[in-house]
N, C-alpha and C positions, 0 to 999 in steps of 0.2 A: 259717488253721488247717489244718494238714496231717493226714493220717491218722496215728493213733497206735495201734500194735498192742497189743492186750490181752495176747497171747501170741506168743512167737516161732514162726515157721513151722516150724522144725525139730522142735518138739514134736509136730507132726502128720505127721511123715514116714511113719509106718506107714499112716495114713489115705490120704495121697496115693498111696502104693504100692498100696493096695487099689484105687484108682481107675484108675491108668494102668499099673500093673505095676511091679515092683521095678526093672526095667532102666532105667526112664525118670524116675527121681527121683535127683537128684545133690546131695550136700552136701560133696563133697571139695574141697580147696583149688584144684586145677587147674581143675575145672569152674567153680567160682564165679568164678575169675579170668578165664576165657574169656568169661564173660557180663557182666563188670563194666565193659566199655567198648564203644564203637562207633567211628565215624569222626569223632567230635566232639572236636577239639582234643586236650587231654591229660587228659581226665577219666576217673576210675576210681571206681566205687562197687560194693562187694561185696554181692550178694544173700545172703539167708540160705539159700536153697534154689533149685534149678533144676528145673523140671518140664517134660516134653515130651509133651503129650497128643497123641492121634491122632484123637479124635472130638469132635463137638459135645457129646455127652452127657458126656464126661469133663470138658470145660471147664466145663459147667454145674455139675457136682458140685464141682469145685475152687472155682469162684466162690462157690457157696452156702456152702461151709465157711469160706472166707476172709472172706466178708461177715459171717457169724455171729460170728467172732472178731476182726473188724477187722484183718485181716492185709493189708498193702499188696501189691498185685499189679501187676507191670510186664509188659505184653505186649511181645514182641520178634519181629521178623521176621528179616532177614538181618544186621542190625547195621551197615548201610551209612549210617545217618542222620547228619546234620550239625548237628543242633540239640539233641542229648541227649535226644530223646524216648523212647528205649528204655533209658535208664540207670536202674538201681534205686537211686536216691539215698536211699530210705528203707528199704533192705534188703528184707525180706519175700520174696515169691515172684517169681522171674523165670520167666515163662510163655513158653517158646519154641514158636513155631508151625512149626518146621522139618519136623515129621513130617506135617503136614497139607498134602501136596504133590501132590495128584492133580488132573488136569484131568478133570472129571466128564463133561462132554458138550460137543461142538462141534455146534451146531444150524445146519446149512447152510441149511435152509429159512427160518429166521427171522433169520439172520445174528447169532447169539448164541453165547456160550461161558459155561459154568458151571464155575467153578474153586474150588479150595480156596486159602486165603491163602498157603500156603508154597511155591507154584509160582514159580520164577524167571521174571522178566518176559520175558527173551529166549526161554526155553523155550516159554512160552505164545505169543509172537509167531511163533516158528518152526512150532509145531504148527498154528496157524490158517493160516499162509502156505502150508503144504502142501496146503491145501484151497482156495487162491486167495483167502483172506480176510486182513484187515488189522486189527491192533490198534495204532493209531498212537502212544500215549504211550510214550516211550522215554528215560527218564532215563539219564544217563551211566553209571550203575552197573547198567544193565539186565542185564548178564551175571551179576550176583550178587544184586541186590536182589529182594525178594519182591513179588508182587502185593498182598499184604495190607499191606505197608509203604507201597506206592504209594497205596493207598486211604487209609491213615492220614494221609499228608502231602499228598494231592491232587497227586501228582507231575505233571510236565509233560515237559520235554525238548525237543530241537530241533524236533520236528514239531508242537509245540503252536501255533506261529504260524499254521498253516493248519488243523490238525485239532482243536485244543483240548486240554484236559488231562484227567486221569483222570475228573473229575466228569462230563464230557460223554459218558462211555461206561458209567457204572454205572447199571444198570436196577433192580437189586434186591440186597438183602443179607440173608443169614441172620446173626443176631447173638445173642450171649449177653450179657445184662445183668449188671451187677456183682452183682446179687442172685441170679443163677443162671437166670432165666427165658430161654427160647429163643423167638425170634420172627423173622419176615420183615418187612422194613421197607416193602415195596411190592409190585410185581407185575412180571412179565417182559414189560412192554409199553413202547412208545415214548412214550405219552402217559399221564399219570396225575395227575388233580387231585382225588384222593380223600383228603381230610384234609391234615394237615401233611406236608411232604415229609421224612420221617424218613431216607430214603435219603441225601439230600444233606446232611442234618445230620451223619450219621455220617462221610461222606467229608470228610477234612481235620480231623477232630476229634482226631487224634493218639493214638488209643487211650485217651482219657479218659472216653468215654461208654459204650462197649460193646466187646466182642471180636468181630471179624468172622470167621465160620467158613465161609461160602460166599458167592460173588460171581457175579453174572450181569452180563456185559459185552456191550454192543453191538459189532458188528464191521462193517467196510466191505469191499467188494470191493478186492482189492489192485491198486494202480496198476501198469500194465504197464511204464512207463519212468520213469527219473529222470535228470536231468543235474545236474552239480555244477561250480561254478567258484569260484576263489579270487581275491579282489580285494585288492591291497595299497593302503594309503594312507600318505602321509607326514605326515598330520595326524590324530590320534586323534579330535578333535572332528568333523572332516569325515566320518570313517567313521560316527560316530553320526548325523550329519545325513543321510547318504545313506540310512540305513535308513528313516526316515520318508518320504523322497522317493519311494522305490520303491513304497510302498503308496499314496501320493497319486496316483501315475501309473497306478494301476489294476492293479498286479501283486500276486499273493499267493503268494510262494514257499512251498514245503513246509518249508523250513528257512532260517534266516538267523542265523548265529552270528558273534560278534565275538571275536577273540583279539588282545590287544595284543602288541606285539613282544617285550617282555621275557618274557611267558608263553610265546610261541611259541618263543623261543630255548631256554628251559628244557625244554619238553616235547620239542622236536626232539632235543636232546642226550639226554634221558632215554630215548627210544625208539629212538635211533640212526637218525633219519630225515633225509634231505636232500630230501624231496619238495617242500618249500616253500622257495623261494629267499628268503634273508634278507639285506637290506642295511642299512647304518647309517642311511640316511635314512628308512626305513620306521618307522611308529609303530603300525600295526594292520593286520589282515587281516579281511575279511568272507568267510565261507564261505556261499555261496548255492546252494540246491538248488531245483529245480522238478520236479514229477512229474505224471503223467497218463497218458492212454491213446493219445495221438497225438504221435508224435515230431516231426512237422513243426511242430506248434503249440509244443511245448516249445523247439525250436531257435529259432524266431522270438522267443519270449518271452525267452530268454537273451540273444540279440543286442540286443534292445531295452533290457534292463536294463543291459547293458554300455555301450551308448551313453549312457544316462542318467547313468551314474556318472562319465563323463568330466568333467562340470562340478564334481565334488567332488575333482578333482586326484588321481584314483586312478592307480596304476601299470599296468603291463601285466597284463591279465587272463589267468589260467591256467585252462584248461578241462581237467578230468579226462577222459582219453581212454577209459578202460576201468574195469572193476569193481575192478581192483587199485589203481589210483590213487585211486578214490573211497574204497575201504576204508582206504587209507593216510591220506588227509585226515581221515576220520572218527576214525581211531585217535588221531591227534594231538589232535583236539578233545576226545574223550572222556577222554583221560588227562591233560589239563591240570591238573585239580584235584590229582590224585595227585602229579604232577611238581613243582608249585610248593609243595605241602606239604612234600615231602622237601627242597626247596631252602630251607626255612625260613619260608615264608609260611603260618603255622600257623592264623591266624584267618580264617575265611571268612564273609562276610555275603552275604545273598541278597536284595538290594534289587530293587524293581520300580517303574518310573515309566511314565507315558504315553510312547509311542514318541518323540514329538517333543521330549521333555525329556531324551533320552539325552545330547546334547552338554553340557547344563548339569550333568547328574549326573557325567559323566566329568570335566569341568573342575573341578567342585566337589570331587570325591574327591581329585584330585591336589593341589589347594590345601590340603585338610585334612591330607593326608600331610605336606606341608611344615610346616604349623602345629603338628602334634602329634608330629612326629618319627618317622613310620613310612614304610616303603617299601610300595608298593601295586601290584598287578597286577589288571587287569580282563579279564574274559572272560564269555561267557554268551550267553543267548538274546536277542540284540538285536532280533529280529523282534517280540517281544512286550514289549520294554522291561525284561526281567529280566536284570540285570547282577550277576554274581557278583564280589565284591570280596575279594581275599586280601590280608591285612596281614602285614607282617614288622616287628616292633618289637623291638629288642635287649632281651633279658631277659624277654620276655613270649611264652609259648607257649600261653597260654589267655586267654580274655576273662571267664569267669565270676568275678564278685566281684573283678576285678583293678583296683585303683585307678589303675594306670598306663594302662589301656585304656578304662575306662568313659567319661571325658570325650570322647574321640575318637569313640566309638560314639554317644554322645548327640548330638554335633554332626552326625555322618553321618546318623543317622535323622531328625533335625530337617530337614536338607537334603532328604532324600527326601520327607518329609511336605510340605515347602513346595513341592515340584515336583508335588504331586498323587499321590504314590506311597505305598507302604507297605513294611514292613520284612521281609516274607518273601513270595516268589513261589511257592516250591515246596518249600522245606526245612522249613517249619514253625517253630513258636516254641519248643517244648520247654522246656529249662532255660535256655539261654544268651540267648534273646531276651526271656524273660519280664520282666526288669526294665525293658524299654523299651516295654511295651504301652501305658503311659499316654501315650506320645507320639502314638499313632494312635487311641486310644479314650479317651473321657471316662469318668468313674466310672459313669455310667448304663449305658453299653455293657458295661463290665466286670461290673457287678452283674447285668445280664441274663444274661451268660454263666455266671456263678456259679450263678444260679438254675436254669439248664438242667442244669448239672452235678449239682446237688443232686437234681433230679428223677430223673435216671438213676442216680445213685450216692449214695444218702442217707448212707452211712457213709464216703464219700470214700476208698475203698480202691483204685480203679482208676487207675493212672498218676497218682496224686496229686502235686501240686506242679508239674505241667507246664502251660504256657500262662499260668496265673495262680495265685495262692494263694487258698485259700478263707478268708474272714474272717467 
């Protein structure tokens, strides 16, 4: 059962304007179209109205009004999501958080930062770096995505392999409940066993339980040095096997990314870069980074990793000599998704398996591609088993409710489940993964989630229809 609006949101335009100001309420066709899509496939849902609040109090008043009249509300960050989590498929209010974009305080004594959700991730990282501090989570869209969206999806990125994901840095959240109440979920402390952990419940809940209005994040001292190398492999499965071997040998890189050769060719052409040598016999590259405060230690670690990789039939190792080469390599990695999408690989899946199962996942994905008639490229955060799979299937540019694609995705997710994995590592479930939740959860688990949703959102107005349907 989805939220059903008693009244159209547009009927309350004057009340919304009284709350946020006339300038920040939109119902014109251009504005509605701008907020009808994100980066998820080719999906497009028009909201009834767009509102851009500036304060927690304004959001509280909006939610109280919408809850009273059962008007659907879809919170939205920067619109960089890949699972349809910010799409207003039920119409109603599209609540854009873009004006809540202040870094409130950088607490150098306690290594914490308090921020609003509309701050761009890279802006926050740069602000704390100026003070010698480090916020590690860095999704590929860090130059445009919002911290609030990262909270909603529990984002990760390349450095998650060493430093963890967003949940490992969130200490406390100010939230507005769907009914309009304002509360803090915890305390600005490193340890807290006071009642249920509401903070971590909100992280990764995809905007279905509450709207985050302030965020307190843990910071680290910024490492002084980092080294980067590129390792080619003439066998894709060998590249996957090498990942697990590096960790078993006692090394913990700060990043370990896999890009298969087809994706690398596409992105190299897309950004007009020749920094990575490409030959026909190659099947994949690993990008490996180490960081720390002692250069001699890092050099020795890189040399030992390179020696270890010889047994996996790798090619000549390329070491980035300077900051420019490092930046060029990371630019290639971060723009892979954009490049392969433009090349026609429109459907992206966000699978994650235990590291040692990467070779089986990679081999299985290629087999499924042949079986179901789609081309596939793989890339992603190999260090933590999180493989992004892009599919190109003639005539299919979307997966939602697509009968030509559903059987292949069911087979893919069953493979992932059989390997001890799950169907999303950092992109969330949203709309497009929702039909496959029963592959990884039984009915008891789904009913428990529905019960939690109902406690937070009794009228089912907040991002309704995402993750699962209410029944």
